[in-house]
C-alpha positions, -999 to 999 in steps of 0.1 A, spaced: 654 83 503 662 114 524 648 98 556 668 66 551 699 88 546 693 105 579 686 72 597 717 54 583 741 83 590 726 87 625 731 50 632 767 51 619 776 81 640 760 68 671 779 35 668 811 54 663 805 75 694 797 44 715 829 27 702 851 56 711 834 59 745 845 23 752 881 31 744 885 63 764 874 74 799 842 94 796 847 132 801 823 161 802 819 177 768 820 212 782 847 211 809 865 178 801 862 167 837 849 133 847 812 128 839 804 93 851 796 81 817 773 110 808 778 136 781 780 164 808 792 163 843 767 171 871 779 207 877 779 216 840 744 201 836 732 221 866 746 253 851 727 250 818 705 281 812 670 270 820 638 287 810 623 307 839 590 295 853 573 328 847 567 327 809 539 329 784 520 297 782 517 301 745 550 313 732 573 308 762 586 343 764 590 358 799 560 375 814 557 396 845 520 388 852 493 365 839 500 334 818 499 349 783 519 377 769 503 407 752 513 396 717 497 362 721 466 377 735 461 402 707 475 381 678 471 344 688 495 322 668 485 290 650 503 269 677 488 265 711 517 260 735 555 260 736 575 239 760 613 245 762 637 234 789 665 259 780 671 294 769 693 299 738 724 311 757 759 297 763 766 269 765 733 255 751 738 276 720 772 260 714 757 225 720 729 232 695 755 244 669 776 214 676 747 191 668 734 210 639 766 220 620 794 197 633 774 164 632 778 158 670 749 135 671 758 123 706 742 156 718 708 146 705 700 123 735 709 151 759 683 173 743 658 145 740 661 138 777 657 175 786 625 178 764 610 146 778 617 158 813 600 191 808 569 178 792 538 193 808 513 177 784 511 143 767 505 148 729 491 120 707 520 121 682 554 137 677 567 151 644 601 166 638 604 200 621 610 190 585 640 200 564 639 206 527 654 178 507 684 200 495 693 209 531 689 173 542 713 161 515 738 188 524 737 182 562 731 144 560 706 143 588 677 163 604 687 174 639 651 178 649 644 142 639 674 129 659 661 147 690 626 136 683 637 99 681 650 100 717 619 119 730 597 92 714 618 64 729 616 79 764 580 89 764 564 62 742 547 89 721 546 77 685 570 95 661 558 103 626 589 115 607 573 115 573 539 130 581 549 165 570 573 177 544 591 210 536 585 216 500 604 249 496 641 252 502 639 285 521 668 308 532 680 300 567 659 319 592 689 329 613 703 349 584 671 370 580 658 401 598 629 390 621 603 409 600 611 388 569 610 354 586 572 348 584 573 356 547 603 333 542 585 302 554 551 309 539 537 279 521 569 260 528 552 229 544 528 202 533 511 177 557 504 143 542 487 128 574 452 132 586 455 147 621 418 151 628 412 155 666 448 148 675 473 168 697 504 171 677 538 180 691 565 195 668 601 191 679 627 217 669 661 229 682 656 266 686 627 291 685 633 328 680 603 346 663 582 314 661 575 320 624 585 285 613 565 267 641 536 290 633 536 282 596 538 244 602 511 246 629 488 264 604 492 234 581 487 210 609 455 227 619 443 226 582 450 188 584 427 185 613 450 189 644 430 199 674 461 212 693 497 219 683 525 221 709 561 231 701 587 211 720 617 232 716 652 226 730 660 263 735 639 295 734 657 327 723 649 355 748 641 391 737 673 408 747 694 381 729 672 382 699 674 420 695 712 418 696 712 391 670 688 409 648 708 441 650 739 422 639 722 409 607 
């Protein structure tokens, strides 16, 4: 029922956006200038904060040497790789919040295109980061599923939206100090699919500590997954994360 709610609302909102776009001249969502029919104009799109090439191959945090950071070397996470086109900084953070909290579903294709364009591996299947039923009813859609739908359409990689479930309605990770986030999502997911031998990609909007991805990856590995990749819209960088954590 929750999945059909997400799909029906997404379809309705997408049709509304397309109808409005036929009535008005398209303009850039960020600067309101002409955008040639795209959500963003070329200059605004070029100025989006992109993840630097020098980052850890596992968690995508910046590194000065090698291809893995010290933390991932000493304490390897359950996931194997993270791919993210953007850093969680303005204006990407505003776009993420617009999609997530203001039902701006037209942003989902922008993020889907960015993830598809940054893919450096070709997983067997895609799953969206699950939402608990209560949160899904409150929001009306799963933003990760809306992004994942577009990634699947572009790449042809099968999307399995019901393969995993979130069975505990946890507190929002963003509201918690980073040390409490792993505990908050412990035993929060269940995987109903047999992933034996498959490379599974998990799509989500933002990654900060990686606790949520790590917990879901642990369940996916228990379900037989050979490799788990996080396909994330935006990676929070250490300086930004420390400031946010201090403000909690």
